[in-house]
N, CA, C and O atoms as a MOPAC input file, in Angstrom:
PM7 MOZYME 1SCF
protein

 N     16.98300 1    46.03800 1    12.66100 1
 C     17.94700 1    44.94700 1    12.66000 1
 C     18.41300 1    44.70300 1    11.22800 1
 O     17.58700 1    44.60300 1    10.32100 1
 N     19.69600 1    44.60800 1    11.01900 1
 C     20.23400 1    44.42000 1     9.67200 1
 C     20.22600 1    42.94500 1     9.28400 1
 O     20.21800 1    42.06200 1    10.14200 1
 N     20.22800 1    42.69800 1     7.99000 1
 C     20.25000 1    41.32800 1     7.47400 1
 C     21.61200 1    40.69500 1     7.75600 1
 O     22.62500 1    41.39200 1     7.81200 1
 N     21.63200 1    39.37700 1     7.93300 1
 C     22.91400 1    38.70700 1     8.16100 1
 C     23.84400 1    38.90000 1     6.96900 1
 O     23.39600 1    39.00700 1     5.82700 1
 N     25.11800 1    38.94200 1     7.24300 1
 C     26.11700 1    39.10300 1     6.18700 1
 C     26.08900 1    37.90500 1     5.24100 1
 O     25.95300 1    36.75800 1     5.66600 1
 N     26.22200 1    38.19800 1     3.95800 1
 C     26.28600 1    37.13700 1     2.96400 1
 C     27.68800 1    36.53100 1     3.02400 1
 O     28.68000 1    37.26000 1     3.00800 1
 N     27.77200 1    35.20100 1     3.09200 1
 C     29.10100 1    34.58400 1     3.20500 1
 C     29.93000 1    34.78800 1     1.93400 1
 O     29.39200 1    34.85700 1     0.83000 1
 N     31.23600 1    34.88200 1     2.11200 1
 C     32.13500 1    35.01900 1     0.97100 1
 C     32.70200 1    33.67100 1     0.53800 1
 O     33.27900 1    33.54900 1    -0.54300 1
 N     32.53400 1    32.66200 1     1.38800 1
 C     33.01500 1    31.31200 1     1.06500 1
 C     32.31800 1    30.31100 1     1.98200 1
 O     31.75800 1    30.69700 1     3.00800 1
 N     32.34800 1    29.03800 1     1.62100 1
 C     31.73200 1    28.01900 1     2.47800 1
 C     32.46600 1    27.88100 1     3.81900 1
 O     33.64900 1    28.20200 1     3.93600 1
 N     31.74200 1    27.40100 1     4.80700 1
 C     32.29600 1    27.07300 1     6.11600 1
 C     32.42900 1    25.54800 1     6.16900 1
 O     31.50500 1    24.83200 1     5.78500 1
 N     33.57100 1    25.05300 1     6.64000 1
 C     33.78100 1    23.61300 1     6.75900 1
 C     33.22500 1    23.13800 1     8.09300 1
 O     33.59200 1    23.64500 1     9.15300 1
 N     32.35300 1    22.17600 1     8.02300 1
 C     31.79800 1    21.53400 1     9.21100 1
 C     32.11400 1    20.05200 1     9.16800 1
 O     32.26000 1    19.46800 1     8.09400 1
 N     32.21900 1    19.45200 1    10.33200 1
 C     32.51500 1    18.02400 1    10.43700 1
 C     31.36000 1    17.35600 1    11.16400 1
 O     30.97700 1    17.78200 1    12.25400 1
 N     30.80500 1    16.30900 1    10.56400 1
 C     29.79200 1    15.48500 1    11.21500 1
 C     30.42100 1    14.15300 1    11.56900 1
 O     31.30300 1    13.66800 1    10.86000 1
 N     29.96800 1    13.55900 1    12.66700 1
 C     30.55800 1    12.30300 1    13.11700 1
 C     29.46300 1    11.25000 1    13.27100 1
 O     28.54100 1    11.40800 1    14.07100 1
 N     29.57900 1    10.17200 1    12.49100 1
 C     28.64400 1     9.04900 1    12.56800 1
 C     29.27100 1     8.05000 1    13.53200 1
 O     30.12700 1     7.25400 1    13.14600 1
 N     28.83700 1     8.09800 1    14.79700 1
 C     29.43500 1     7.30100 1    15.87000 1
 C     28.61300 1     6.03800 1    16.08200 1
 O     27.40400 1     6.09100 1    16.30700 1
 N     29.29700 1     4.90300 1    16.00600 1
 C     28.64200 1     3.60300 1    16.17700 1
 C     29.11200 1     2.91000 1    17.44600 1
 O     30.25200 1     3.06400 1    17.88500 1
 N     28.21100 1     2.15800 1    18.00800 1
 C     28.53000 1     1.18700 1    19.05100 1
 C     27.65500 1    -0.02400 1    18.73200 1
 O     26.42700 1     0.04100 1    18.77600 1
 N     28.31900 1    -1.11400 1    18.41300 1
 C     27.62000 1    -2.32100 1    17.95300 1
 C     26.75700 1    -1.94700 1    16.74700 1
 O     27.28600 1    -1.45600 1    15.75000 1
 N     25.44700 1    -2.16500 1    16.81400 1
 C     24.59300 1    -1.89600 1    15.65500 1
 C     23.82600 1    -0.58600 1    15.77900 1
 O     22.89900 1    -0.33600 1    15.00900 1
 N     24.19900 1     0.24100 1    16.73000 1
 C     23.45600 1     1.48100 1    16.95100 1
 C     24.32300 1     2.70900 1    16.67800 1
 O     25.53700 1     2.69300 1    16.88200 1
 N     23.67300 1     3.76300 1    16.21600 1
 C     24.33900 1     5.03000 1    15.89800 1
 C     23.91600 1     6.06600 1    16.94100 1
 O     22.78700 1     6.04700 1    17.43100 1
 N     24.83400 1     6.96100 1    17.26800 1
 C     24.54900 1     7.98600 1    18.26600 1
 C     23.99100 1     9.23400 1    17.59800 1
 O     24.57600 1     9.76100 1    16.65100 1
 N     22.85600 1     9.69900 1    18.10200 1
 C     22.22800 1    10.92500 1    17.62600 1
 C     22.23800 1    11.96100 1    18.73400 1
 O     22.19800 1    11.62500 1    19.91800 1
 N     22.29200 1    13.21400 1    18.33800 1
 C     22.12200 1    14.31400 1    19.29200 1
 C     20.89600 1    15.11500 1    18.88400 1
 O     20.58000 1    15.22800 1    17.70000 1
 N     20.21100 1    15.67000 1    19.87500 1
 C     19.14800 1    16.63300 1    19.58100 1
 C     19.81600 1    17.99800 1    19.61400 1
 O     20.34500 1    18.41700 1    20.64300 1
 N     19.78800 1    18.68400 1    18.48200 1
 C     20.49000 1    19.96100 1    18.34900 1
 C     19.86300 1    21.02000 1    19.25500 1
 O     18.64500 1    21.19800 1    19.27400 1
 N     20.71300 1    21.71400 1    19.99900 1
 C     20.25000 1    22.74500 1    20.92100 1
 C     20.15000 1    24.11500 1    20.25700 1
 O     19.42500 1    24.98600 1    20.73700 1
 N     20.88000 1    24.31100 1    19.15000 1
 C     20.94900 1    25.63200 1    18.50800 1
 C     20.75800 1    25.50000 1    16.99700 1
 O     20.96900 1    24.42400 1    16.43700 1
 N     20.35500 1    26.60100 1    16.32700 1
 C     20.25200 1    26.58100 1    14.86400 1
 C     21.61100 1    26.32700 1    14.22600 1
 O     22.63100 1    26.60300 1    14.85700 1
 N     21.66500 1    25.82400 1    13.02400 1
 C     20.50000 1    25.40800 1    12.24000 1
 C     19.94300 1    24.07000 1    12.72700 1
 O     20.65500 1    23.27900 1    13.34500 1
 N     18.69300 1    23.83400 1    12.44600 1
 C     17.98600 1    22.59700 1    12.77800 1
 C     17.84200 1    22.35700 1    14.27900 1
 O     17.86900 1    21.21300 1    14.73000 1
 N     17.69100 1    23.42600 1    15.04700 1
 C     17.50100 1    23.30900 1    16.49300 1
 C     16.31000 1    22.40600 1    16.79700 1
 O     15.26500 1    22.50300 1    16.15400 1
 N     16.47900 1    21.53500 1    17.77400 1
 C     15.41700 1    20.61900 1    18.18300 1
 C     15.36700 1    19.31800 1    17.40800 1
 O     14.67200 1    18.38700 1    17.81500 1
 N     16.08600 1    19.23200 1    16.30600 1
 C     16.07600 1    18.02200 1    15.47900 1
 C     17.16800 1    17.05400 1    15.91900 1
 O     18.20800 1    17.45500 1    16.44200 1
 N     16.90200 1    15.76500 1    15.69200 1
 C     17.92200 1    14.74000 1    15.90700 1
 C     18.88000 1    14.77200 1    14.72800 1
 O     18.46100 1    14.84500 1    13.57300 1
 N     20.15700 1    14.71700 1    15.03000 1
 C     21.18700 1    14.83500 1    14.00800 1
 C     22.44200 1    14.10800 1    14.47100 1
 O     22.42400 1    13.36400 1    15.45100 1
 N     23.52200 1    14.33800 1    13.75200 1
 C     24.82400 1    13.78500 1    14.11200 1
 C     25.61200 1    14.82000 1    14.89300 1
 O     25.45900 1    16.01800 1    14.65300 1
 N     26.45500 1    14.38500 1    15.82700 1
 C     27.34400 1    15.33600 1    16.48300 1
 C     28.30400 1    15.93600 1    15.46200 1
 O     28.63000 1    15.30600 1    14.45600 1
 N     28.74600 1    17.14400 1    15.72700 1
 C     29.70100 1    17.77500 1    14.82600 1
 C     29.73100 1    19.26100 1    15.01200 1
 O     29.02700 1    19.81500 1    15.85600 1
 N     30.56500 1    19.91000 1    14.20700 1
 C     30.67300 1    21.35300 1    14.29800 1
 C     31.72500 1    21.89300 1    13.36200 1
 O     32.22400 1    21.18100 1    12.49100 1
 N     32.05900 1    23.15500 1    13.54400 1
 C     32.99600 1    23.85300 1    12.66400 1
 C     34.43000 1    23.41000 1    12.89600 1
 O     34.87000 1    23.21500 1    14.03000 1
 N     35.13900 1    23.25700 1    11.79900 1
 C     36.57600 1    23.00900 1    11.86300 1
 C     37.26800 1    24.31400 1    12.23100 1
 O     36.93400 1    25.37400 1    11.70300 1
 N     38.22800 1    24.22800 1    13.13700 1
 C     38.98000 1    25.40400 1    13.55800 1
 C     40.28100 1    25.50800 1    12.76600 1
 O     40.81600 1    24.50200 1    12.30100 1
 N     40.77400 1    26.71200 1    12.62100 1
 C     42.01800 1    26.95500 1    11.90900 1
 C     43.15400 1    26.14600 1    12.53800 1
 O     43.34600 1    26.17400 1    13.75300 1
 N     43.90300 1    25.42500 1    11.69900 1
 C     45.02300 1    24.62000 1    12.17300 1
 C     44.64200 1    23.23900 1    12.66400 1
 O     45.50200 1    22.47400 1    13.10100 1
 N     43.37400 1    22.91600 1    12.59900 1
 C     42.86400 1    21.63300 1    13.08600 1
 C     42.56800 1    20.72900 1    11.89400 1
 O     41.95800 1    21.17200 1    10.92000 1
 N     42.99200 1    19.47000 1    11.95900 1
 C     42.67100 1    18.53500 1    10.87700 1
 C     41.21300 1    18.10700 1    10.98900 1
 O     40.56800 1    18.31800 1    12.01600 1
 N     40.70700 1    17.50800 1     9.92400 1
 C     39.33900 1    17.00000 1     9.91100 1
 C     39.15500 1    15.97800 1    11.03800 1
 O     38.15000 1    16.00900 1    11.74800 1
 N     40.11500 1    15.08600 1    11.19700 1
 C     40.01100 1    14.05400 1    12.23300 1
 C     40.08200 1    14.67100 1    13.62700 1
 O     39.34100 1    14.26100 1    14.51900 1
 N     40.95900 1    15.64600 1    13.82600 1
 C     41.02900 1    16.32900 1    15.12600 1
 C     39.70200 1    17.01700 1    15.45400 1
 O     39.25500 1    17.00500 1    16.60100 1
 N     39.08600 1    17.61000 1    14.44400 1
 C     37.78600 1    18.24200 1    14.65300 1
 C     36.74900 1    17.20400 1    15.06100 1
 O     35.97600 1    17.44000 1    15.99000 1
 N     36.71900 1    16.06100 1    14.38600 1
 C     35.75800 1    15.00200 1    14.72100 1
 C     35.93000 1    14.54600 1    16.16800 1
 O     34.94700 1    14.40000 1    16.89400 1
 N     37.15700 1    14.32600 1    16.58100 1
 C     37.43400 1    13.87100 1    17.95200 1
 C     36.99400 1    14.93700 1    18.95900 1
 O     36.33900 1    14.62100 1    19.95300 1
 N     37.35300 1    16.20000 1    18.70400 1
 C     36.99200 1    17.28700 1    19.61200 1
 C     35.48400 1    17.46700 1    19.71100 1
 O     34.93200 1    17.54400 1    20.80900 1
 N     34.81800 1    17.53400 1    18.56000 1
 C     33.37200 1    17.75800 1    18.56400 1
 C     32.62100 1    16.59400 1    19.22200 1
 O     31.65600 1    16.81700 1    19.95200 1
 N     33.05100 1    15.36800 1    18.97000 1
 C     32.40900 1    14.21700 1    19.62000 1
 C     32.54200 1    14.32100 1    21.13600 1
 O     31.57800 1    14.08400 1    21.86500 1
 N     33.72000 1    14.67000 1    21.60500 1
 C     33.94700 1    14.79400 1    23.05500 1
 C     33.10700 1    15.94000 1    23.63700 1
 O     32.48600 1    15.78400 1    24.68900 1
 N     33.08900 1    17.09600 1    22.94600 1
 C     32.34100 1    18.24900 1    23.45100 1
 C     30.83500 1    18.00400 1    23.48600 1
 O     30.16400 1    18.41400 1    24.43300 1
 N     30.30200 1    17.33900 1    22.46600 1
 C     28.84900 1    17.18300 1    22.36400 1
 C     28.31100 1    15.92300 1    23.00900 1
 O     27.13000 1    15.86300 1    23.35200 1
 N     29.16600 1    14.90100 1    23.18300 1
 C     28.66400 1    13.62300 1    23.71700 1
 C     29.44500 1    13.09400 1    24.91100 1
 O     28.98600 1    12.16500 1    25.57600 1
 N     30.60500 1    13.65800 1    25.19900 1
 C     31.44600 1    13.16300 1    26.28000 1
 C     32.21300 1    11.90200 1    25.93900 1
 O     32.90300 1    11.35200 1    26.79600 1
 N     32.10700 1    11.42700 1    24.69700 1
 C     32.75000 1    10.17500 1    24.30200 1
 C     34.10400 1    10.40600 1    23.63000 1
 O     34.30000 1    11.37300 1    22.89400 1
 N     35.01500 1     9.50200 1    23.90500 1
 C     36.26800 1     9.43200 1    23.16000 1
 C     36.03700 1     8.43800 1    22.03100 1
 O     35.69400 1     7.28000 1    22.26800 1
 N     36.22700 1     8.90000 1    20.81200 1
 C     35.91500 1     8.07700 1    19.64100 1
 C     37.18000 1     7.57300 1    18.96700 1
 O     38.28200 1     8.07000 1    19.20000 1
 N     36.98000 1     6.56600 1    18.12100 1
 C     38.03500 1     6.03300 1    17.26100 1
 C     37.61700 1     6.30300 1    15.81900 1
 O     36.83000 1     5.54300 1    15.25600 1
 N     38.13600 1     7.38300 1    15.20700 1
 C     37.78000 1     7.67900 1    13.80700 1
 C     38.26700 1     6.56100 1    12.88700 1
 O     39.36200 1     6.02600 1    13.06200 1
 N     37.43200 1     6.21900 1    11.90400 1
 C     37.75000 1     5.12700 1    10.98300 1
 C     37.92900 1     5.57800 1     9.54600 1
 O     38.56800 1     4.87900 1     8.75900 1
 N     37.37800 1     6.73000 1     9.18400 1
 C     37.52000 1     7.20100 1     7.81000 1
 C     36.43000 1     8.17300 1     7.42500 1
 O     35.52800 1     8.46900 1     8.20900 1
 N     36.53000 1     8.66300 1     6.20700 1
 C     35.55500 1     9.61400 1     5.67900 1
 C     34.43600 1     8.84900 1     4.98200 1
 O     34.68200 1     7.98100 1     4.14400 1
 N     33.20100 1     9.19000 1     5.34400 1
 C     32.02700 1     8.56800 1     4.72800 1
 C     31.71000 1     9.26400 1     3.40900 1
 O     31.60100 1     8.61500 1     2.36800 1
 N     31.56300 1    10.58800 1     3.45700 1
 C     31.19800 1    11.37900 1     2.28600 1
 C     31.34800 1    12.85500 1     2.62200 1
 O     31.69000 1    13.21900 1     3.74700 1
 N     31.08700 1    13.69900 1     1.63000 1
 C     31.06400 1    15.14700 1     1.81600 1
 C     29.71200 1    15.64800 1     1.31200 1
 O     29.24800 1    15.24800 1     0.24500 1
 N     29.09100 1    16.52700 1     2.09200 1
 C     27.77000 1    17.06300 1     1.77300 1
 C     27.86300 1    18.57900 1     1.68700 1
 O     28.48000 1    19.20700 1     2.54800 1
 N     27.26100 1    19.17700 1     0.66500 1
 C     27.13800 1    20.63300 1     0.59000 1
 C     25.74900 1    21.01200 1     1.07500 1
 O     24.74600 1    20.55100 1     0.53100 1
 N     25.69400 1    21.84900 1     2.09600 1
 C     24.42300 1    22.37100 1     2.60900 1
 C     24.38100 1    23.85700 1     2.28600 1
 O     25.05500 1    24.66800 1     2.92100 1
 N     23.57600 1    24.19600 1     1.28600 1
 C     23.49300 1    25.57700 1     0.82100 1
 C     22.08600 1    26.08900 1     1.11800 1
 O     21.10100 1    25.55800 1     0.60400 1
 N     22.00100 1    27.12400 1     1.95100 1
 C     20.71500 1    27.70300 1     2.32100 1
 C     20.53700 1    29.01500 1     1.58500 1
 O     21.41600 1    29.87700 1     1.60400 1
 N     19.38400 1    29.16100 1     0.93100 1
 C     19.06900 1    30.37700 1     0.17300 1
 C     17.83800 1    31.04700 1     0.76800 1
 O     16.99800 1    30.39400 1     1.38700 1
 N     17.74200 1    32.35900 1     0.57100 1
 C     16.54700 1    33.07100 1     1.02100 1
 C     15.48300 1    33.00400 1    -0.07400 1
 O     15.68000 1    32.35300 1    -1.10100 1
 N     14.36600 1    33.67600 1     0.15100 1
 C     13.23900 1    33.62900 1    -0.79800 1
 C     13.60600 1    34.16500 1    -2.17700 1
 O     12.99000 1    33.78600 1    -3.17400 1
 N     14.60200 1    35.04200 1    -2.24100 1
 C     15.03400 1    35.60700 1    -3.52300 1
 C     16.11700 1    34.77400 1    -4.20300 1
 O     16.56700 1    35.10900 1    -5.29900 1
 N     16.53600 1    33.68400 1    -3.54900 1
 C     17.55900 1    32.82300 1    -4.11800 1
 C     18.98100 1    33.17300 1    -3.72700 1
 O     19.91900 1    32.49400 1    -4.14600 1
 N     19.16200 1    34.22300 1    -2.92900 1
 C     20.50800 1    34.60000 1    -2.49400 1
 C     21.02400 1    33.60800 1    -1.44400 1
 O     20.26500 1    33.15000 1    -0.59000 1
 N     22.28400 1    33.29000 1    -1.51500 1
 C     22.87900 1    32.35000 1    -0.56500 1
 C     23.01300 1    33.03500 1     0.78900 1
 O     23.57400 1    34.12600 1     0.88900 1
 N     22.49900 1    32.39300 1     1.82100 1
 C     22.58300 1    32.89600 1     3.19200 1
 C     23.62100 1    32.12100 1     3.99600 1
 O     24.28100 1    32.68500 1     4.86900 1
 N     23.76700 1    30.83400 1     3.70500 1
 C     24.78000 1    30.00100 1     4.36200 1
 C     25.21700 1    28.92600 1     3.38900 1
 O     24.43100 1    28.44100 1     2.57600 1
 N     26.47900 1    28.56500 1     3.48600 1
 C     27.00600 1    27.45300 1     2.69000 1
 C     27.98300 1    26.69700 1     3.57300 1
 O     29.04900 1    27.19900 1     3.93000 1
 N     27.59200 1    25.47000 1     3.91600 1
 C     28.45000 1    24.59800 1     4.70500 1
 C     28.93300 1    23.46200 1     3.82300 1
 O     28.14300 1    22.87200 1     3.08500 1
 N     30.20500 1    23.15100 1     3.88900 1
 C     30.75100 1    21.92700 1     3.30900 1
 C     30.96700 1    20.99600 1     4.49100 1
 O     31.80700 1    21.25600 1     5.35300 1
 N     30.20300 1    19.91000 1     4.52700 1
 C     30.19100 1    19.00100 1     5.67100 1
 C     30.95100 1    17.71700 1     5.33700 1
 O     30.54900 1    16.96400 1     4.45100 1
 N     32.03300 1    17.47700 1     6.04100 1
 C     32.80600 1    16.25300 1     5.89000 1
 C     32.30200 1    15.28500 1     6.95800 1
 O     32.39000 1    15.56700 1     8.15300 1
 N     31.77800 1    14.15100 1     6.52200 1
 C     31.17400 1    13.17900 1     7.43600 1
 C     32.17600 1    12.06800 1     7.74800 1
 O     32.67200 1    11.39500 1     6.84400 1
 N     32.46500 1    11.88500 1     9.02900 1
 C     33.46900 1    10.93200 1     9.49600 1
 C     32.79100 1     9.74100 1    10.17300 1
 O     31.87300 1     9.91100 1    10.97500 1
 N     33.24400 1     8.55700 1     9.84800 1
 C     32.78400 1     7.33100 1    10.50300 1
 C     33.66600 1     7.09300 1    11.71800 1
 O     34.88800 1     7.21800 1    11.63600 1
 N     33.04700 1     6.75000 1    12.84800 1
 C     33.80900 1     6.51100 1    14.07600 1
 C     33.12000 1     5.44800 1    14.90900 1
 O     31.93100 1     5.17600 1    14.75000 1
 N     33.89900 1     4.85500 1    15.80200 1
 C     33.39400 1     3.88800 1    16.78000 1
 C     33.60400 1     4.47900 1    18.17200 1
 O     34.55700 1     5.22100 1    18.40900 1
 N     32.70600 1     4.14100 1    19.07600 1
 C     32.84800 1     4.51500 1    20.48800 1
 C     32.65800 1     3.23800 1    21.30200 1
 O     31.54500 1     2.93200 1    21.73100 1
 N     33.74600 1     2.49000 1    21.51600 1
 C     33.62100 1     1.18400 1    22.17100 1
 C     33.24500 1     1.25000 1    23.64600 1
 O     32.76300 1     0.26000 1    24.19600 1
 N     33.45000 1     2.38400 1    24.29700 1
 C     33.17900 1     2.46200 1    25.73000 1
 C     32.73900 1     3.86700 1    26.10200 1
 O     32.85800 1     4.80100 1    25.31000 1
 N     32.23100 1     4.00000 1    27.31200 1
 C     31.84600 1     5.29500 1    27.84500 1
 C     30.36500 1     5.55100 1    27.72200 1
 O     29.67500 1     4.96300 1    26.88800 1
 N     29.89100 1     6.44400 1    28.57300 1
 C     28.48600 1     6.82300 1    28.56400 1
 C     28.32600 1     8.12700 1    27.80000 1
 O     29.02100 1     9.10500 1    28.07600 1
 N     27.41800 1     8.14000 1    26.84800 1
 C     27.14400 1     9.35500 1    26.08300 1
 C     26.26900 1    10.28300 1    26.92000 1
 O     25.24600 1     9.87400 1    27.46900 1
 N     26.69700 1    11.54300 1    27.00400 1
 C     25.93500 1    12.56100 1    27.72300 1
 C     25.87200 1    13.81700 1    26.86500 1
 O     26.82000 1    14.14000 1    26.15000 1
 N     24.75200 1    14.52000 1    26.94200 1
 C     24.58500 1    15.74700 1    26.16600 1
 C     25.47200 1    16.84400 1    26.73300 1
 O     25.48900 1    17.08700 1    27.94000 1
 N     26.20400 1    17.49700 1    25.85100 1
 C     27.05500 1    18.60700 1    26.25400 1
 C     27.16600 1    19.60300 1    25.13100 1
 O     26.76900 1    19.31100 1    24.00300 1
 N     27.69800 1    20.77300 1    25.41300 1
 C     27.96000 1    21.80600 1    24.42000 1
 C     26.70200 1    22.12500 1    23.61200 1
 O     25.75500 1    22.67900 1    24.17100 1
 N     26.65500 1    21.80200 1    22.33200 1
 C     25.52100 1    22.14600 1    21.47200 1
 C     24.42300 1    21.09300 1    21.44200 1
 O     23.47400 1    21.22800 1    20.66900 1
 N     24.52400 1    20.05900 1    22.25100 1
 C     23.52600 1    18.98600 1    22.26100 1
 C     22.55300 1    19.16500 1    23.41700 1
 O     22.96800 1    19.37000 1    24.55800 1
 N     21.25100 1    19.08700 1    23.12100 1
 C     20.22900 1    19.14700 1    24.16400 1
 C     19.97200 1    17.76500 1    24.74800 1
 O     19.54800 1    17.64200 1    25.89700 1
 N     20.23000 1    16.71500 1    23.95100 1
 C     20.02200 1    15.33000 1    24.38400 1
 C     20.83000 1    14.41600 1    23.46800 1
 O     21.21700 1    14.81000 1    22.36700 1
 N     21.07800 1    13.20800 1    23.92500 1
 C     21.73600 1    12.18700 1    23.11100 1
 C     20.94500 1    10.89700 1    23.21700 1
 O     20.25500 1    10.65800 1    24.20800 1
 N     21.05000 1    10.07000 1    22.19000 1
 C     20.42300 1     8.74600 1    22.24200 1
 C     21.04800 1     7.84000 1    21.20200 1
 O     21.43200 1     8.28000 1    20.11800 1
 N     21.14300 1     6.56800 1    21.55100 1
 C     21.58200 1     5.55000 1    20.60200 1
 C     20.34800 1     5.07400 1    19.85500 1
 O     19.29200 1     4.88000 1    20.45800 1
 N     20.47100 1     4.88500 1    18.54900 1
 C     19.32700 1     4.47900 1    17.72700 1
 C     19.71700 1     3.34600 1    16.79500 1
 O     20.83500 1     3.29900 1    16.28200 1
 N     18.77900 1     2.43600 1    16.58400 1
 C     18.93900 1     1.39500 1    15.57600 1
 C     18.63000 1     1.99900 1    14.20700 1
 O     17.92000 1     3.00000 1    14.10700 1
 N     19.16900 1     1.38200 1    13.15100 1
 C     18.91300 1     1.88500 1    11.79800 1
 C     17.41900 1     1.98000 1    11.48400 1
 O     16.98300 1     2.87600 1    10.76200 1
 N     16.64500 1     1.04900 1    12.03400 1
 C     15.20000 1     1.03500 1    11.77100 1
 C     14.50600 1     2.27200 1    12.33000 1
 O     13.40300 1     2.60200 1    11.89100 1
 N     15.11600 1     2.95900 1    13.27800 1
 C     14.51200 1     4.13600 1    13.90200 1
 C     14.85400 1     5.44700 1    13.18200 1
 O     14.22200 1     6.47300 1    13.43100 1
 N     15.83600 1     5.41300 1    12.30400 1
 C     16.37000 1     6.64000 1    11.71600 1
 C     15.31400 1     7.43500 1    10.95100 1
 O     15.25600 1     8.65700 1    11.08100 1
 N     14.48200 1     6.76700 1    10.16100 1
 C     13.47500 1     7.49900 1     9.38400 1
 C     12.49600 1     8.25000 1    10.27200 1
 O     12.03900 1     9.33400 1     9.91200 1
 N     12.17000 1     7.68500 1    11.42800 1
 C     11.23200 1     8.33100 1    12.33800 1
 C     11.87900 1     9.44600 1    13.15900 1
 O     11.19400 1    10.38000 1    13.57600 1
 N     13.17400 1     9.36000 1    13.39300 1
 C     13.85000 1    10.31500 1    14.26900 1
 C     14.50200 1    11.48300 1    13.53500 1
 O     14.42500 1    12.62400 1    13.99100 1
 N     15.14200 1    11.20300 1    12.40300 1
 C     15.98900 1    12.19600 1    11.72900 1
 C     15.20600 1    12.87100 1    10.60500 1
 O     14.73700 1    12.21200 1     9.67700 1
 N     15.07300 1    14.19700 1    10.70200 1
 C     14.26600 1    14.94200 1     9.72900 1
 C     14.98300 1    15.17500 1     8.40200 1
 O     14.36200 1    15.07000 1     7.34500 1
 N     16.28900 1    15.49000 1     8.43800 1
 C     16.98600 1    15.86500 1     7.20400 1
 C     17.37900 1    14.62200 1     6.42500 1
 O     18.06400 1    13.74500 1     6.95000 1
 N     16.94700 1    14.54600 1     5.17500 1
 C     17.19900 1    13.37900 1     4.32500 1
 C     18.69400 1    13.12400 1     4.12700 1
 O     19.11000 1    11.96900 1     4.03200 1
 N     19.50100 1    14.17000 1     4.06300 1
 C     20.94800 1    13.98300 1     3.87900 1
 C     21.57300 1    13.28300 1     5.08000 1
 O     22.46600 1    12.45200 1     4.91100 1
 N     21.12400 1    13.60000 1     6.27800 1
 C     21.64500 1    12.92500 1     7.47000 1
 C     21.25200 1    11.45500 1     7.44700 1
 O     22.07200 1    10.59700 1     7.77400 1
 N     20.02100 1    11.14900 1     7.07000 1
 C     19.59500 1     9.74200 1     6.95700 1
 C     20.45400 1     9.00700 1     5.93200 1
 O     20.86200 1     7.86800 1     6.16000 1
 N     20.72800 1     9.66300 1     4.80000 1
 C     21.54400 1     9.04800 1     3.75200 1
 C     22.96400 1     8.77300 1     4.25000 1
 O     23.51600 1     7.70200 1     3.99900 1
 N     23.54700 1     9.73600 1     4.95000 1
 C     24.90900 1     9.58500 1     5.46400 1
 C     24.97600 1     8.42900 1     6.46200 1
 O     25.92200 1     7.64200 1     6.42600 1
 N     23.99900 1     8.31900 1     7.34100 1
 C     23.98500 1     7.22800 1     8.32400 1
 C     23.90200 1     5.87900 1     7.61800 1
 O     24.61800 1     4.94600 1     7.98000 1
 N     23.04500 1     5.77100 1     6.62700 1
 C     22.92600 1     4.50400 1     5.88700 1
 C     24.21200 1     4.17900 1     5.12300 1
 O     24.64000 1     3.02500 1     5.08600 1
 N     24.81800 1     5.18300 1     4.52200 1
 C     26.07800 1     4.98100 1     3.81300 1
 C     27.16000 1     4.49700 1     4.77800 1
 O     27.92500 1     3.59000 1     4.44800 1
 N     27.22500 1     5.09200 1     5.95800 1
 C     28.20300 1     4.65500 1     6.96900 1
 C     27.93200 1     3.22000 1     7.40100 1
 O     28.86500 1     2.44100 1     7.59800 1
 N     26.66400 1     2.87200 1     7.54700 1
 C     26.31300 1     1.49300 1     7.93100 1
 C     26.74700 1     0.50800 1     6.85100 1
 O     27.24200 1    -0.57600 1     7.16000 1
 N     26.56500 1     0.87900 1     5.58800 1
 C     27.00000 1     0.02100 1     4.48400 1
 C     28.52200 1    -0.14400 1     4.49000 1
 O     29.03000 1    -1.24600 1     4.28700 1
 N     29.23600 1     0.94100 1     4.72100 1
 C     30.69100 1     0.86800 1     4.75800 1
 C     31.15200 1    -0.06700 1     5.88300 1
 O     32.07100 1    -0.86300 1     5.69200 1
 N     30.52400 1     0.03000 1     7.03600 1
 C     30.86700 1    -0.84900 1     8.16600 1
 C     30.57400 1    -2.30400 1     7.79800 1
 O     31.37300 1    -3.19900 1     8.07500 1
 N     29.43800 1    -2.52000 1     7.18100 1
 C     29.02500 1    -3.87400 1     6.82300 1
 C     29.93600 1    -4.53400 1     5.81000 1
 O     30.10700 1    -5.75300 1     5.82000 1
 N     30.52200 1    -3.72800 1     4.93500 1
 C     31.44200 1    -4.25400 1     3.91900 1
 C     32.88000 1    -4.28200 1     4.42800 1
 O     33.78200 1    -4.72900 1     3.71800 1
 N     33.09800 1    -3.80800 1     5.65200 1
 C     34.45100 1    -3.79600 1     6.21400 1
 C     35.37100 1    -2.80400 1     5.52100 1
 O     36.58300 1    -3.01000 1     5.47700 1
 N     34.80100 1    -1.71800 1     4.97200 1
 C     35.60900 1    -0.73800 1     4.24800 1
 C     36.37200 1     0.19500 1     5.15700 1
 O     37.26100 1     0.91600 1     4.70300 1
 N     36.04200 1     0.19200 1     6.41700 1
 C     36.74900 1     1.06500 1     7.36300 1
 C     37.13600 1     0.29500 1     8.60100 1
 O     37.74000 1     0.85800 1     9.51500 1

């Protein structure tokens, strides 16, 4: 089996921090990277698709919800290296804040499960520190009325 191809440029991914009242929606990832972990819905941006269009599409595909995007929370670089330090993957993740005022969240597409979580639960549920940071940043933005 040959080694995976080394990327020639970063891949743009969109994460969606979906809120309803004081709770954020998490998905349990069904596929790598981070399979089995609780995370944010999201995925790859497609050619010709805006960041917001990607957020709306990915939220619908992974959770069944129609969202109301409110703005950009932050951008995260996720760079994975092998034992020798060579880059194996590089994702540029644009994190979007959104509201989902109605509808039932259901696992679909790349999600094995979905759940609404209070901020107090995030440290126990979410393994990746960057995802925890993004959720808290989005909560602060909501609290200050920035979006």
